[in-house]
Structures are given as C-alpha cells and as structure tokens.
N, C-alpha and C positions, 0 to 999 in steps of 0.2 A: 506390558506384553503378556503378563500372566492371564489377563482377562480375554485377550484376543486369541491365544493359542487354543484353548478348549473349543471355542466356536469354530475355528478353522479345521480342527481335528474332526469335527462332526460333519463336515462337508461330504456329500456323497462321492464315492470313488470316481464316477464318470465325470462329474462336474470338476472335481479336483484335477483329474487327468487332462481334461480339455483346457483348464485354466493354466496348468503348468506347461502344456504344449504351446499355448499361445504366448506365454511369458518367455519360454525358451527361444521361440522364433523371434520375438521382439528383441531379446538380448543379443542373439546372433546378428540380427539386422543392425542393431545399434553399434556393434563392434565393426561391422563392415562399413557402416556410415561414418564411423569415426575415422577409419582408414581413408575414406574418400575425402573427408574434410582435411585430414592431415596432409594429403597430397595436393588437393585442389582448392582448399578453402571452402567456405560455405557455398560458394558458387558451384562447386562440384555436385551439390545436391539439387540444383535447380532444374535439371532435366530428369523427369521421373522415369523415362524409359531407360536411360543410361544407369540410373541408380538401381532400378529393378534388375537390370541385366547383370549388375555387379552382385546384388544380394541373392538372386535366385539360385545360382549354383551352390551356395553355402546353405541356403534353406533346404534345398532338395537333399543335399548331403546329410543335413541334420535329421530330416524326416526319415530318410532311408535307414540311417545307422541307429537312430533312436528306436525305430520299430524293431529292427533286428535284435538290438540289445535289451529290449523289454524295459526301456527307461521309464515308462509310465505305469508299471505295475505298482500296486499298493505298497509292497515291501520296499521298493526303491524310493518311494515318496515318504517313507516314515523312518527308515533306519539310516543314520548318517554314514556309517561305514559302507553300506551297500550303495547308497546314493553317490558317495564320493567315487567309489570304484567304477560304477556303471557310467557316471557322468564323464569321468576322465577318459574312459575307453571310447565312449560315444563321441566326445569332442575330438579326440585324436583321429578317429576314423572319419568323422563327418568333415573335418577340415580337409583331409586328404581327398575325399570324394569331391568336395567343392573345388579344390585345386585342379583335379583331373577334369572336371566339367569345364572349369574356366579356361583351361589350356586347350580344350577341344575347339573345333571350328564352329561350334554352335553358339559360343559366347565370346564377346570381345574381352580383351584384357591380357590374358596370359598369366604366367607365373614366374616372372623373372626372380632370380636369387636376390635377396634373402626373404622374399615374400612368404614362402611356405613356413619359415621359422617364425616370422612375425605373427602370421595368422594363427599358427598353432599355439604359440605362447600366449597371445592375447586372448584367444577363446578360452584356453584353460584357466587363465587368471581371472577371467570375468564369469564364466559359466559355472565352474565348480563352486565358488563361494555363493553364487546366486542360488544354486540348488540346495546347498547346506542351510542357507537361511530359510528356504521354503520348508525343508524337513523339520527345522525347529518350529516354524509356525504351524505346521500340521501335527505337532505333538510328538515329534521324534525326540529321542534322548540327546 
C-alpha cells in the first residue's frame, strides 16, 4: 500500500471528489440493495424500476446532505478526524432524508419500524469505514 498511497494523493482534487462521490453513491446503493436481498432474496433485484425506486430516496438524501456538509472538500478527504465527523453527520442526515422521501407519496415502500434504525446503523457501519480507508489511500494520517 505504501507505493499506492503517494500516487492516489497526487490525484487532482476535482477527480478525487468525483471518484469519492461515485464511490459513496455506490456504497449507499449496495447497502440498500443488501436490504432488498435480505427481505426478498436475489429475486428482489430483478425489477430495475423497483430497485431504483428503493435506492433513489437514499441517493438523493446522500447528495443533498453531502453537499450541505461539504463532504467532498479536500480537507475532509485527507484528515481522518474531519472525515469521520463529516461522514457520520452526513450519514445520519442522509438516511433521515431518504426515509422521509421514502415515506412520501412519491415513492413506494414506507418506513415501518425498525427500518429507520437498521438503515441508520448499517449506513454508519459501512460508509464511515469506507471513507476512512479512502482518507488513508489519499495520503491522510
């Protein structure tokens, strides 16, 4: 990893920000897809419209909250403490925005108890370590 980290640290900020954004959306989508599989088996992923309808509220929540939190600023991508703090707050807010959207009449599904707890916990357990690994790869301490 020592030969990889310096090269990733030299990636231009704009490229790094876009790559991390794409990775974040992929991770959030995989968490949601994991929930679909948990409840419906792999067959739950066979209808692309239904899968997208489940993922979109959480992706929108992530994009909105990450933008407000400044999650893609260079200091957030290189300082582990700042990354952990901003990512945790973004995840908490984004899951709640996603849950609100999912409970709205515009998306199918709803938010029956204990779904909010499961989503919040799972996103935190997956997204925060993912971001800390990226900080390390980008040359953070």
